[in-house]
The first five atom37 places (N, CA, C, CB, O) and aatype in JSON, in Angstrom:
{
  "aatype": [12, 11, 0, 11, 1, 6, 10, 11, 9, 9, 6, 5, 3, 3, 7, 0, 19, 9, 13, 6, 11, 1, 15, 7, 9, 18, 13, 5, 19, 2, 8, 19, 7, 1, 10, 10, 9, 6, 1, 9, 0, 6, 7, 11, 16, 11, 15, 6, 10, 19, 0, 6, 10, 6, 11, 16, 13, 7, 10, 6, 11, 0, 2, 0, 6, 6, 3, 19, 2, 3, 13, 13, 15, 12, 10, 1, 6, 19, 7, 10, 16],
  "atom_mask": [
    [1, 1, 1, 1, 1],
    [1, 1, 1, 1, 1],
    [1, 1, 1, 1, 1],
    [1, 1, 1, 1, 1],
    [1, 1, 1, 1, 1],
    [1, 1, 1, 1, 1],
    [1, 1, 1, 1, 1],
    [1, 1, 1, 1, 1],
    [1, 1, 1, 1, 1],
    [1, 1, 1, 1, 1],
    [1, 1, 1, 1, 1],
    [1, 1, 1, 1, 1],
    [1, 1, 1, 1, 1],
    [1, 1, 1, 1, 1],
    [1, 1, 1, 0, 1],
    [1, 1, 1, 1, 1],
    [1, 1, 1, 1, 1],
    [1, 1, 1, 1, 1],
    [1, 1, 1, 1, 1],
    [1, 1, 1, 1, 1],
    [1, 1, 1, 1, 1],
    [1, 1, 1, 1, 1],
    [1, 1, 1, 1, 1],
    [1, 1, 1, 0, 1],
    [1, 1, 1, 1, 1],
    [1, 1, 1, 1, 1],
    [1, 1, 1, 1, 1],
    [1, 1, 1, 1, 1],
    [1, 1, 1, 1, 1],
    [1, 1, 1, 1, 1],
    [1, 1, 1, 1, 1],
    [1, 1, 1, 1, 1],
    [1, 1, 1, 0, 1],
    [1, 1, 1, 1, 1],
    [1, 1, 1, 1, 1],
    [1, 1, 1, 1, 1],
    [1, 1, 1, 1, 1],
    [1, 1, 1, 1, 1],
    [1, 1, 1, 1, 1],
    [1, 1, 1, 1, 1],
    [1, 1, 1, 1, 1],
    [1, 1, 1, 1, 1],
    [1, 1, 1, 0, 1],
    [1, 1, 1, 1, 1],
    [1, 1, 1, 1, 1],
    [1, 1, 1, 1, 1],
    [1, 1, 1, 1, 1],
    [1, 1, 1, 1, 1],
    [1, 1, 1, 1, 1],
    [1, 1, 1, 1, 1],
    [1, 1, 1, 1, 1],
    [1, 1, 1, 1, 1],
    [1, 1, 1, 1, 1],
    [1, 1, 1, 1, 1],
    [1, 1, 1, 1, 1],
    [1, 1, 1, 1, 1],
    [1, 1, 1, 1, 1],
    [1, 1, 1, 0, 1],
    [1, 1, 1, 1, 1],
    [1, 1, 1, 1, 1],
    [1, 1, 1, 1, 1],
    [1, 1, 1, 1, 1],
    [1, 1, 1, 1, 1],
    [1, 1, 1, 1, 1],
    [1, 1, 1, 1, 1],
    [1, 1, 1, 1, 1],
    [1, 1, 1, 1, 1],
    [1, 1, 1, 1, 1],
    [1, 1, 1, 1, 1],
    [1, 1, 1, 1, 1],
    [1, 1, 1, 1, 1],
    [1, 1, 1, 1, 1],
    [1, 1, 1, 1, 1],
    [1, 1, 1, 1, 1],
    [1, 1, 1, 1, 1],
    [1, 1, 1, 1, 1],
    [1, 1, 1, 1, 1],
    [1, 1, 1, 1, 1],
    [1, 1, 1, 0, 1],
    [1, 1, 1, 1, 1],
    [1, 1, 1, 1, 1]
  ],
  "atom_positions": [
    [[-109.89, 64.04, 14.78], [-109.54, 64.8, 13.59], [-108.83, 66.07, 14.04], [-110.79, 65.13, 12.73], [-109.14, 66.64, 15.08]],
    [[-107.9, 66.48, 13.25], [-107.12, 67.67, 13.59], [-107.07, 68.58, 12.37], [-105.69, 67.29, 14.06], [-106.8, 68.14, 11.25]],
    [[-107.32, 69.85, 12.61], [-107.17, 70.81, 11.54], [-105.68, 70.91, 11.23], [-107.78, 72.21, 11.93], [-104.87, 71.06, 12.14]],
    [[-105.33, 70.84, 9.94], [-103.92, 70.77, 9.58], [-103.28, 72.13, 9.34], [-103.76, 69.94, 8.36], [-102.12, 72.2, 8.92]],
    [[-103.99, 73.17, 9.59], [-103.46, 74.5, 9.33], [-103.74, 75.41, 10.52], [-104.06, 75.09, 8.05], [-104.54, 75.1, 11.4]],
    [[-103.06, 76.55, 10.51], [-103.28, 77.52, 11.56], [-104.55, 78.31, 11.28], [-102.06, 78.47, 11.69], [-104.68, 78.96, 10.24]],
    [[-105.48, 78.26, 12.22], [-106.77, 78.91, 12.04], [-106.91, 80.09, 12.99], [-107.91, 77.92, 12.26], [-106.44, 80.04, 14.13]],
    [[-107.55, 81.12, 12.52], [-107.94, 82.25, 13.36], [-109.44, 82.18, 13.51], [-107.47, 83.64, 12.75], [-110.17, 82.11, 12.52]],
    [[-109.91, 82.2, 14.74], [-111.34, 82.13, 15.02], [-111.79, 83.52, 15.46], [-111.66, 81.05, 16.11], [-111.35, 84.03, 16.5]],
    [[-112.66, 84.12, 14.68], [-113.17, 85.45, 14.98], [-114.6, 85.29, 15.47], [-113.09, 86.41, 13.73], [-115.51, 85.03, 14.68]],
    [[-114.79, 85.45, 16.76], [-116.09, 85.22, 17.37], [-117.09, 86.29, 16.96], [-115.98, 85.17, 18.88], [-116.75, 87.47, 16.82]],
    [[-118.34, 85.85, 16.77], [-119.45, 86.74, 16.47], [-120.61, 86.35, 17.38], [-119.86, 86.67, 14.95], [-120.56, 85.31, 18.03]],
    [[-121.64, 87.17, 17.42], [-122.78, 86.89, 18.29], [-123.43, 85.55, 17.98], [-123.8, 87.99, 18.17], [-123.85, 84.84, 18.89]],
    [[-123.53, 85.2, 16.7], [-124.24, 83.99, 16.3], [-123.31, 82.87, 15.85], [-125.2, 84.31, 15.19], [-123.76, 81.92, 15.2]],
    [[-122.02, 82.95, 16.18], [-121.08, 81.9, 15.78], [-119.68, 82.46, 15.66], [0.0, 0.0, 0.0], [-119.17, 83.1, 16.58]],
    [[-119.06, 82.2, 14.51], [-117.69, 82.69, 14.3], [-117.36, 82.63, 12.82], [-116.67, 81.86, 15.12], [-117.98, 81.91, 12.04]],
    [[-116.36, 83.42, 12.45], [-115.74, 83.31, 11.14], [-114.41, 82.62, 11.37], [-115.57, 84.74, 10.43], [-113.63, 83.02, 12.23]],
    [[-114.15, 81.58, 10.6], [-112.91, 80.82, 10.68], [-112.05, 81.24, 9.49], [-113.17, 79.27, 10.69], [-112.49, 81.2, 8.35]],
    [[-110.83, 81.63, 9.78], [-109.91, 82.12, 8.74], [-108.63, 81.3, 8.79], [-109.62, 83.63, 8.91], [-107.98, 81.23, 9.83]],
    [[-108.27, 80.7, 7.66], [-107.01, 79.96, 7.55], [-106.01, 80.91, 6.93], [-107.16, 78.63, 6.7], [-106.14, 81.31, 5.77]],
    [[-105.01, 81.27, 7.71], [-104.11, 82.37, 7.36], [-103.3, 82.16, 6.08], [-103.18, 82.61, 8.47], [-103.18, 83.08, 5.28]],
    [[-102.76, 80.98, 5.88], [-101.86, 80.77, 4.73], [-102.58, 80.84, 3.39], [-101.18, 79.44, 4.86], [-102.09, 81.48, 2.46]],
    [[-103.73, 80.19, 3.29], [-104.41, 80.13, 1.99], [-105.46, 81.21, 1.81], [-105.05, 78.78, 1.82], [-105.9, 81.47, 0.69]],
    [[-105.86, 81.84, 2.9], [-106.9, 82.86, 2.81], [-108.3, 82.3, 2.81], [0.0, 0.0, 0.0], [-109.26, 83.04, 2.58]],
    [[-108.45, 81.0, 3.06], [-109.77, 80.37, 3.12], [-110.48, 80.87, 4.37], [-109.66, 78.81, 3.12], [-109.9, 80.92, 5.45]],
    [[-111.74, 81.24, 4.21], [-112.54, 81.59, 5.38], [-113.97, 81.11, 5.18], [-112.5, 83.12, 5.63], [-114.44, 80.97, 4.05]],
    [[-114.64, 80.88, 6.3], [-116.03, 80.46, 6.27], [-116.67, 80.79, 7.6], [-116.16, 78.95, 5.95], [-115.98, 80.96, 8.61]],
    [[-117.99, 80.87, 7.59], [-118.72, 81.22, 8.79], [-119.38, 79.97, 9.36], [-119.77, 82.31, 8.5], [-119.87, 79.11, 8.62]],
    [[-119.39, 79.87, 10.69], [-120.05, 78.76, 11.37], [-121.0, 79.32, 12.42], [-119.01, 77.8, 12.01], [-120.83, 80.44, 12.9]],
    [[-121.99, 78.51, 12.77], [-122.91, 78.9, 13.84], [-122.26, 78.6, 15.19], [-124.27, 78.16, 13.7], [-121.09, 78.22, 15.25]],
    [[-123.01, 78.76, 16.26], [-122.46, 78.56, 17.6], [-122.0, 77.12, 17.84], [-123.48, 78.94, 18.65], [-121.05, 76.89, 18.58]],
    [[-122.66, 76.16, 17.21], [-122.24, 74.75, 17.34], [-120.91, 74.56, 16.62], [-123.33, 73.78, 16.75], [-119.99, 73.94, 17.16]],
    [[-120.8, 75.09, 15.41], [-119.55, 75.0, 14.66], [-118.39, 75.69, 15.38], [0.0, 0.0, 0.0], [-117.26, 75.21, 15.35]],
    [[-118.68, 76.82, 16.01], [-117.64, 77.52, 16.77], [-117.14, 76.65, 17.91], [-118.18, 78.86, 17.31], [-115.93, 76.55, 18.13]],
    [[-118.05, 76.03, 18.63], [-117.64, 75.15, 19.72], [-116.81, 73.99, 19.18], [-118.87, 74.62, 20.47], [-115.78, 73.64, 19.76]],
    [[-117.26, 73.39, 18.07], [-116.53, 72.25, 17.51], [-115.13, 72.64, 17.06], [-117.31, 71.67, 16.33], [-114.17, 71.92, 17.36]],
    [[-114.98, 73.74, 16.35], [-113.65, 74.11, 15.86], [-112.72, 74.45, 17.02], [-113.74, 75.31, 14.89], [-111.53, 74.15, 16.97]],
    [[-113.26, 75.07, 18.06], [-112.44, 75.37, 19.23], [-111.97, 74.09, 19.91], [-113.23, 76.24, 20.22], [-110.82, 73.99, 20.33]],
    [[-112.87, 73.11, 20.02], [-112.51, 71.85, 20.68], [-111.57, 71.01, 19.82], [-113.78, 71.05, 21.01], [-110.69, 70.32, 20.35]],
    [[-111.73, 71.06, 18.51], [-110.81, 70.37, 17.61], [-109.41, 70.97, 17.78], [-111.28, 70.47, 16.12], [-108.42, 70.24, 17.84]],
    [[-109.34, 72.28, 17.87], [-108.05, 72.96, 18.06], [-107.4, 72.55, 19.38], [-108.24, 74.48, 18.01], [-106.18, 72.57, 19.5]],
    [[-108.22, 72.19, 20.36], [-107.71, 71.73, 21.66], [-107.29, 70.26, 21.63], [-108.77, 71.93, 22.74], [-106.71, 69.75, 22.59]],
    [[-107.58, 69.57, 20.52], [-107.19, 68.18, 20.39], [-108.23, 67.17, 20.85], [0.0, 0.0, 0.0], [-107.91, 66.0, 21.07]],
    [[-109.48, 67.6, 20.99], [-110.54, 66.69, 21.43], [-110.81, 65.63, 20.36], [-111.84, 67.47, 21.75], [-110.69, 65.9, 19.16]],
    [[-111.17, 64.44, 20.8], [-111.51, 63.35, 19.89], [-112.95, 63.48, 19.41], [-111.29, 61.98, 20.58], [-113.73, 64.26, 19.95]],
    [[-113.28, 62.69, 18.4], [-114.64, 62.7, 17.89], [-115.64, 62.33, 18.98], [-114.77, 61.74, 16.7], [-116.68, 62.98, 19.1]],
    [[-115.34, 61.31, 19.76], [-116.28, 60.9, 20.81], [-116.42, 61.98, 21.88], [-115.82, 59.58, 21.45], [-117.5, 62.15, 22.44]],
    [[-115.35, 62.7, 22.15], [-115.43, 63.82, 23.11], [-116.28, 64.96, 22.55], [-114.03, 64.33, 23.46], [-117.02, 65.6, 23.29]],
    [[-116.17, 65.2, 21.26], [-116.99, 66.23, 20.62], [-118.46, 65.87, 20.68], [-116.56, 66.44, 19.17], [-119.3, 66.72, 20.99]],
    [[-118.76, 64.62, 20.38], [-120.16, 64.14, 20.43], [-120.7, 64.31, 21.85], [-120.25, 62.65, 19.98], [-121.81, 64.82, 22.03]],
    [[-119.94, 63.89, 22.84], [-120.38, 63.99, 24.23], [-120.61, 65.44, 24.63], [-119.35, 63.34, 25.17], [-121.56, 65.75, 25.35]],
    [[-119.76, 66.33, 24.16], [-119.93, 67.75, 24.49], [-121.19, 68.32, 23.87], [-118.72, 68.55, 24.04], [-121.89, 69.11, 24.51]],
    [[-121.5, 67.94, 22.63], [-122.74, 68.42, 22.01], [-123.96, 67.87, 22.75], [-122.8, 68.01, 20.53], [-124.95, 68.58, 22.94]],
    [[-123.89, 66.62, 23.16], [-124.99, 66.04, 23.93], [-125.23, 66.85, 25.2], [-124.7, 64.56, 24.29], [-126.36, 67.22, 25.52]],
    [[-124.15, 67.12, 25.91], [-124.24, 67.81, 27.2], [-124.62, 69.29, 27.03], [-122.91, 67.7, 27.94], [-125.53, 69.78, 27.7]],
    [[-123.91, 69.98, 26.15], [-124.08, 71.43, 26.01], [-125.42, 71.81, 25.38], [-122.96, 71.99, 25.18], [-126.05, 72.77, 25.81]],
    [[-125.84, 71.05, 24.37], [-127.04, 71.42, 23.62], [-128.21, 70.47, 23.84], [-126.72, 71.49, 22.17], [-129.27, 70.65, 23.24]],
    [[-128.03, 69.46, 24.69], [-129.11, 68.53, 24.99], [-129.51, 67.66, 23.81], [0.0, 0.0, 0.0], [-130.67, 67.27, 23.68]],
    [[-128.54, 67.36, 22.94], [-128.84, 66.55, 21.76], [-128.82, 65.06, 22.09], [-127.84, 66.84, 20.65], [-128.11, 64.62, 22.99]],
    [[-129.6, 64.32, 21.35], [-129.51, 62.86, 21.39], [-128.17, 62.47, 20.77], [-130.71, 62.17, 20.65], [-127.65, 63.18, 19.92]],
    [[-127.62, 61.33, 21.19], [-126.31, 60.91, 20.7], [-126.28, 60.82, 19.17], [-125.94, 59.57, 21.31], [-125.32, 61.27, 18.56]],
    [[-127.31, 60.24, 18.56], [-127.33, 60.09, 17.1], [-127.28, 61.45, 16.41], [-128.58, 59.31, 16.65], [-126.59, 61.6, 15.4]],
    [[-128.0, 62.43, 16.93], [-128.0, 63.77, 16.34], [-126.65, 64.45, 16.53], [-129.11, 64.63, 16.95], [-126.16, 65.13, 15.62]],
    [[-126.05, 64.27, 17.7], [-124.73, 64.85, 17.96], [-123.69, 64.24, 17.03], [-124.33, 64.64, 19.43], [-122.84, 64.96, 16.49]],
    [[-123.74, 62.92, 16.83], [-122.81, 62.26, 15.92], [-122.98, 62.77, 14.5], [-123.01, 60.74, 15.95], [-121.99, 63.0, 13.79]],
    [[-124.22, 62.95, 14.07], [-124.48, 63.45, 12.72], [-123.92, 64.87, 12.56], [-125.99, 63.43, 12.42], [-123.32, 65.19, 11.54]],
    [[-124.12, 65.71, 13.57], [-123.6, 67.07, 13.51], [-122.07, 67.07, 13.41], [-124.05, 67.87, 14.73], [-121.5, 67.82, 12.62]],
    [[-121.42, 66.24, 14.21], [-119.95, 66.17, 14.18], [-119.48, 65.64, 12.83], [-119.43, 65.26, 15.33], [-118.54, 66.19, 12.25]],
    [[-120.11, 64.59, 12.32], [-119.73, 64.05, 11.01], [-119.92, 65.08, 9.91], [-120.54, 62.79, 10.7], [-119.07, 65.22, 9.03]],
    [[-121.04, 65.81, 9.95], [-121.29, 66.85, 8.95], [-120.23, 67.95, 9.02], [-122.69, 67.46, 9.14], [-119.78, 68.46, 7.99]],
    [[-119.84, 68.32, 10.23], [-118.83, 69.36, 10.4], [-117.48, 68.89, 9.85], [-118.7, 69.76, 11.88], [-116.79, 69.65, 9.17]],
    [[-117.1, 67.64, 10.15], [-115.86, 67.09, 9.62], [-115.89, 67.06, 8.09], [-115.61, 65.67, 10.17], [-114.89, 67.37, 7.45]],
    [[-117.03, 66.71, 7.51], [-117.17, 66.69, 6.05], [-116.96, 68.08, 5.46], [-118.55, 66.15, 5.66], [-116.3, 68.24, 4.44]],
    [[-117.53, 69.09, 6.13], [-117.38, 70.46, 5.67], [-115.91, 70.88, 5.74], [-118.26, 71.4, 6.51], [-115.4, 71.53, 4.83]],
    [[-115.23, 70.52, 6.82], [-113.8, 70.85, 6.93], [-112.99, 70.19, 5.82], [-113.26, 70.44, 8.3], [-112.07, 70.8, 5.26]],
    [[-113.32, 68.93, 5.49], [-112.62, 68.25, 4.4], [-112.89, 68.94, 3.06], [-113.06, 66.77, 4.32], [-111.98, 69.12, 2.25]],
    [[-114.15, 69.34, 2.84], [-114.52, 69.98, 1.58], [-113.76, 71.28, 1.35], [-116.02, 70.26, 1.55], [-113.41, 71.6, 0.21]],
    [[-113.5, 72.03, 2.41], [-112.77, 73.29, 2.25], [-111.26, 73.11, 2.38], [-113.25, 74.3, 3.26], [-110.5, 74.07, 2.3]],
    [[-110.83, 71.85, 2.59], [-109.4, 71.55, 2.6], [-108.69, 71.85, 3.9], [0.0, 0.0, 0.0], [-107.48, 72.1, 3.89]],
    [[-109.4, 71.84, 5.02], [-108.78, 72.19, 6.29], [-108.47, 70.99, 7.17], [-109.67, 73.12, 7.02], [-108.06, 71.17, 8.32]],
    [[-108.65, 69.79, 6.67], [-108.27, 68.6, 7.45], [-107.48, 67.65, 6.6], [-109.49, 67.9, 8.03], [-107.07, 66.59, 7.09]]
  ]
}
């Protein structure tokens, strides 16, 4: 999945604020969401995102997949994919 707009990621201690410059849409994500949006911006695939969550946060594959799917759903809901 690829974000279809130019995003500004403003890092915070507990995550980040994501700002889409053209429409003014913004939302806050936790540290997992920050990692995911950064990796999506780098062009990582869904399976690469899942593997990174497994490795970085020690998640089981099913939980990592659910987190990635939930994040993609949230991006669709706000119109960023």
